[in-house]
N, C-alpha and C positions, 0 to 999 in steps of 0.2 A: 841208836836212832833218835836223835834228837834236833833235827836241822829241819827246816822250813823256808821256802821261798813265797811270799804273798805278792801276788800281782795287783797294783795299786795304780796303775797308772794311766788309766782311761780318762777319756773325757766326759762320757756319758751323755753323748748327742742327745740319744731317744728320751731322756728326762729333762732336758732343757726346756723352760729356762730356770728349773729348779737346782741344775748343775752350773747357773752363770757365776756364783761365787761360792760355790764349794764342792769338791770332787765328790764323785759317786761314793766312793767307800766311806764317805762320812754323811752321807744321807740317813737319817734316822728311823730305825725300825724298831716300834715300841719303846722309844726311850733310849735306846743305843745306836751308836754308830752301825751300820752295816757290817763292818770290818770287825767289830768289837766281837762278834759271834764267831767268826772263823778262827781268832787269835784264842778266843776261850776253849774252843774246841781242839785246838793243838795243845795247848798247854794241859788240858784233861789228858791227852794222849800221851804225857811226858815229853813233848816237843818243846824244847825250852830255848832254843836258839833261832831266831827268826829274822829274816831277811826281807825288808819291805822296798819293793821296787816302785818308784813313785816319777811323777812326770808332771800332769797338769795339776795346778795348785798344791805342789808338793808340800810348801811350808806350812799349809794348813793340816795335811796329814800327819807331819812330824809334830808340830804343835799338839796335836789333839792326843795322839797315841804316846808319843815320848819315848823314853827307853826302855819300856817293857816292865820296869819294876812292879806297877800295880798289878800287872797280869801274871808275877811271879815267873818272868822271861826276861831274855837279853835280846833286843831289839835293834838291828844295825838298818841303815836305809841306804839305797843305791838310786841315784839319780840319772834318768834319760833324757839328755838334751833332745834327741832325735828317737822315737820310738822304733826299735826293732824287732817287734813281734813277742808273743810269748815266750816263745823260746829263745829268741833272741835275748831279752831281758834276763832268763836265767844263766843263759852261757857267759853274760857280762861279769857274773858275780860266782863263777864255778871256782875262783882261788880261795873261797870261804867255805866250800862245801866238801867234806871230808869222806862220806858214804852215803849210803842209802838216804834219800830226803823226799820230802813232802812239797809239792807245789800246789797251791790254792788260790783261787780268786777272792780279791778282796771287796768285790761290789757285787756279790750274791748274797742271799741270806743262807749261812750254811752252819747250822747249829747241829753238829752230826757226830756221829762215832767215829773217829779216825783210827783209835787203836785197832778196830775189825779191819780194817783196810790196810794197815801196816802188817798185821799178823797173817791174813789172807796172801800178802806180797812174799812173805818170807814161806809160808806153807807151799806155795805154788814154784818158788823158784822163780819169779818172773823178773824180767827186766824192767817192764812198766806196769802198773797195775793202775786202772782208770775208775774213780768213783762213778757210780752210775745211778740215774734215778729214772723213774715213769713219769710220762706226760700224755696227757691226752692229745695234742696237736704237737708232734714232733718236727712239724715244717721249719721250725726258726732255730734249732737247735741241730748238734751234730748227733749223728744216730749210730747205733753200735749192734754187731750181730756177734752173737758167742755161739760156741757147743757147748756141750753138755758139763764140762770141766770149767767153763767159764772162759776158755780161751779166746780170744777175739778172733773173727775171722774176716770182718771186713767193715770199713766205715762208709760213713755218706754226710755231706755236709749241707744242711738245710734242703733236704730232698723236696721234689715236688709231691703233691698228695699221693700221686699214682706211683711214686718210686719208693714210698715208705716200706721198710722189710721190718720196721721194729719200732717200739714205743720207748724203747731204752735211750735215753741221752747221755750223752757225755757232761758230768755235771761239774767238770773244772776243777777237780780235785786228783792229784797223779801222786802215787807212791813210785818212785825212781831210784834204779841203781846207778849208781856215780858214773859208771862207764859210759853210759848212755849220751852223757855231756859231749863224748867225742864224735858222736854223730850230728852234732848241731855246728854248721859254720860260724866262723869268727867274723864279727863285724857285717852281718848281713842279715837283713829283715827276714825272720824265720818262725814261722807258727807251729804250736804243738799240733792242733788238730789238722790243720791244711798241709804241712810241710812233713813234720817228723814222724808222726804217727803212721802216715802211709808208707813212710819211706823204711821204718823200722820194719814194718809188716812186710812189706814186699823182699826185705833183705832177711826175714826168718826169725827176727827177734819174738821173746817170748812175751806178748802182752794179753794182760788179763783184764776182766771186768768183775765189779761186785756191786751190787746195788747198795746205796748207804741205808744206814739206820739213823734216822733222825730227821730233822726238818731242814728241808732245801727247797728254794724259791727263787727264780730269777726275778730281778727288780728291774729290767729293762724299761718298762712302760709304766706310766702313773698306776695303773688299775693293778699292775702286778706289785707294784709297791706297796698298793692299799693291801691287797690279798696277803702279802708278807705280814705286815703290821698285825692283821686279824687272825693269821695263823699262831702266831706268836701268844696273843691275848687267849684264842681257843686252849692253848696248852699249859699256860701260866695263869691265867685270871680266874676270878671268883665269882661267885653270885652276891649280889650287894642287897642290903635290905637297909634303906633309907627311909625315915619316916617322910610320908606326903610325895615320894617318887615312885613311880611306877617302872620297876626294872627286872627285864628277863634276859637270860644268858649270862655269859662270864664277861666280866669288866676287870681291867687294871687299873686302879685307882692311886692317883699321885697324893701328896700332902699339902694340905691347907688349901683345897678344893673346896669350892664353895657351890653347893647345888640347891636351887631353890625349891619350894614346893612346887606340884604341879607338872613337873619335869618327867620326860617319859624317856629310857635309856633302853635300846634292843642292843644286846648283844652278839658277838664279840665288839667289845668298845674300849678304847684307850682314852682316859682322860688325866692329863699329866699335873704335874705341880702347879698351884696357884690359877688354878683355871676357873673361870665363874660361869655358871650354866643358869641362865634367867628363866624365870618363873614361865611354865608352859611351852617350854622349848622342847624339841626333840632331837635326840643324838641317836641314831639307826645306823649301826654297824659302820662306826667311823671312828678317826683319829683325833684327838684335841690335845694338842700340846700345850707346853708351860707358856701360863700366864696368857693364855687364849679367852676373850670373852665371847660368850654366845648370848646375846641379848634376848629379852621376852619375846616368846612367841616364834623363834626363828627355829629353823629345821636343818640339821647336818646330817645329810644320808649317804653311805657309801662315799665317803670323803675323808681327805686329810688336812687339817688346820693346822701350819706350823707356829712356832712361838711369838707370842706377842701381837698375833693379828684379832681384829674386832669383825665380827658378825652381827649386823645390825638388826635392830626389831624387824620381827616378820619376815626377815630375809630368809631364803632358801639356797643352800649349795647342795648339788645333787653330783655325784659320781666326778668329783672335782678334786684338785690337789690345790691349795691357797699356801703360798710362799710365808717367809717370815715376816713380820711387822706390816701387814697388810691391813686396810681399813675396807669392809664392805658395809656400805651404808644402809639405811633404813630400805626394806621393800624391794630388795635385789632378787633376781631370779639367776643363778650362776648353774649352768649344766654342762657336763663332760668336758671342763675347761682346766687349764691350768696357768696358776699366776706366778710370776717370779717373785722376788722380794720387795718389800715397801710399795706396793702398788694399792690405789685407791680406785674403787668401784663406786659412782656416785649413785644417790638415791633413785629408787626406780628402774634401775638399768636392767636389762635382759641379755644375758650372753651365753650363748651355746656354740659349744666346741671351738671356743677361744683358748688361745695361747700367747700370752702377754708377758714380754721379758720386762726388766727393770728398765726406767727410761735410759739410763747411762749406757746400756747396752744394746739397745735397738740395733744399731748399726753394724753390729757384731754377728747377728743372726743369720 
């Protein structure tokens, strides 16, 4: 059992403008591309042959991930000119699949124990085993009901609140016996959750579910992305003790970081390589990426500030995501907003619920 397909072709519409210039699987989570977590989870489970299906900005995925050597894996790529759905993308590469295999999403945070899922699949003699996770609000996901043995009884895709019968959702990771590929039509748009799994269930195939052990989070919305970053920090970070700095909670701190006296850090917080945090500023449950400058007296709260951006003197960024190489000038208030790359916000500006794409892509929104 050493094969997997990672689905990494999505556009990431709900995260635009962050995905204008980078595919969703490459969106950073605590300093690593989102897809990196699932690749490492697969390799840890001794899955060494991986096929990544790509479409949107595929060249950037290939350039960033490469041939798999740094992971200890062999990675192949499949390009989809016309998206054929999740199951259709796997059908396209069936010639490279020899036995039981894993399917995983490359655009959710999944740092999980896949080996348990594989063992459960074989123990039950399942045709398909779905990884499941519990959420508070399942209305935006596909939900699953099982019997006491773990065999799946029914599905519902994005149910209304009054129709919810379970808080267990499909986490987008599957163990699949190769024969199931025969049930996917060729050259036809076909989806696992909407088409294939209901078809298999109706035909009497053995579908099982198992709750994942590990860290899983959807990053479909900006605040989901922030929470994914903070989840990793909460698990991997440590308490900091820096002279002249008030720090509570866990922090991941990069290399060559400058933190001036009088700074307050409330964790979980992520501060990456060569960041500069100016005197009297506040970093409160936020992620500060490479070479970011937070000037004196500024506040960054519940936000992500991506590489090369500058936050000006006494500016405040709250519940927002700011893209690469942006400039937030002095005394700016940015609330619940998302900025694409290379955006400049002028001095004394006040922005709430803004969504600003890079200038050259405004016509594409």
